[in-house]
C-alpha positions as CSV (number, residue, x, y, z in Angstrom):
1,M,134.3,299.6,212.4
2,L,137.7,299.7,210.8
3,S,136.7,297.1,208.3
4,N,133.7,299.1,207.5
5,I,135.8,302.2,206.9
6,T,138.3,300.4,204.6
7,N,135.4,298.6,202.8
8,K,133.8,301.9,202.0
9,L,137.1,303.3,200.7
10,N,137.6,300.1,198.6
11,E,134.2,300.4,197.1
12,R,134.4,304.1,196.4
13,Y,138.0,304.2,195.0
14,G,138.4,300.6,193.6
15,T,141.2,299.9,196.1
16,N,141.9,296.7,197.9
17,F,143.3,297.8,201.3
18,S,144.8,295.1,203.3
19,E,145.1,294.4,207.1
20,S,148.1,296.8,207.1
21,E,146.0,299.7,206.0
22,K,143.2,298.7,208.5
23,L,145.8,298.9,211.2
24,A,146.9,302.3,210.0
25,V,143.3,303.6,210.1
26,G,142.9,302.1,213.5
27,Q,146.1,303.8,214.8
28,I,145.0,307.2,213.4
29,S,141.5,306.8,214.9
30,S,142.9,305.7,218.3
31,N,145.3,308.7,218.4
32,L,142.5,311.1,217.6
33,R,140.2,309.6,220.3
34,A,143.0,310.3,222.8
35,Y,142.9,314.1,222.1
36,K,140.9,315.4,225.1
37,D,140.6,318.8,223.3
38,L,139.0,317.1,220.3
39,E,136.6,315.2,222.6
40,L,135.5,318.5,224.3
41,K,134.9,320.1,220.9
42,A,132.7,317.2,219.8
43,R,130.7,317.5,223.0
44,V,130.0,321.3,222.8
45,N,129.8,321.8,219.0
46,S,127.5,320.7,216.2
47,Y,128.9,318.1,213.8
48,D,129.6,320.8,211.1
49,D,131.5,323.0,213.6
50,F,133.4,320.0,215.0
51,K,134.6,319.2,211.5
52,H,136.8,322.3,211.4
53,A,138.7,321.2,214.4
54,F,138.7,317.5,213.4
55,V,140.2,318.0,209.9
56,S,143.2,319.9,211.3
57,A,143.8,317.3,214.0
58,F,143.3,314.5,211.5
59,L,146.0,315.9,209.2
60,D,148.4,316.4,212.1
61,G,147.7,312.8,213.2
62,V,148.4,311.4,209.7
63,I,151.7,313.3,209.5
64,Q,152.7,312.1,213.0
65,E,152.0,308.5,212.1
66,Y,153.8,308.8,208.7
67,D,156.8,310.2,210.5
68,K,156.8,307.4,213.1
69,N,156.5,304.7,210.6
70,H,159.0,306.2,208.2
71,N,161.5,306.5,211.0
72,F,160.8,302.9,212.2
73,Y,161.2,301.4,208.7
74,G,164.2,303.5,208.0
75,R,165.9,302.2,211.2
76,I,165.1,298.6,210.2
77,L,166.9,299.2,206.9
78,Q,169.8,301.3,208.2
79,D,170.6,299.8,211.7
80,E,171.9,296.3,211.3
81,D,171.9,295.5,215.0
82,F,168.3,296.8,215.4
83,R,167.3,294.8,212.2
84,N,168.8,291.6,213.5
85,K,167.2,291.9,216.9
86,L,163.8,292.6,215.2
87,I,164.3,289.6,212.9
88,D,165.1,287.4,215.9
89,L,162.1,288.6,217.9
90,I,159.6,288.3,215.0
91,M,161.1,284.9,213.9
92,L,160.7,283.5,217.4
93,D,157.2,284.7,217.7
94,I,156.2,283.3,214.3
95,Y,158.0,280.0,214.8
96,S,156.4,279.5,218.2
97,S,152.9,280.3,216.8
98,F,153.4,277.9,213.9
99,N,154.6,275.1,216.2
100,E,152.2,275.8,219.1
101,S,149.6,273.3,217.8
102,K,152.3,270.6,217.3
103,G,153.5,270.9,220.9
104,V,157.1,271.8,219.8
105,N,159.0,273.9,222.3
106,T,161.7,276.4,221.3
């Protein structure tokens, strides 16, 4: 479904969204699905009436994800200890996955 959404956006707007954007769409969608109030509104309203509640929740969700990602990337750039730990963890994960098929242990 996420690929379908990003493919439709790519076709309509001439974009070439990557896996990163697909993950962002997935996170926004997942967060919105967790809103019990939104679920209730979908169950008791028509699609057109539901749209009024959804648009507001969608914009709030986008802002929330933007803030979380902005803060996260800002911390990577500004906090050397945090950055170094993240580098170590990602490097170990990637190194292990690259060498998994060769049987190399870390």
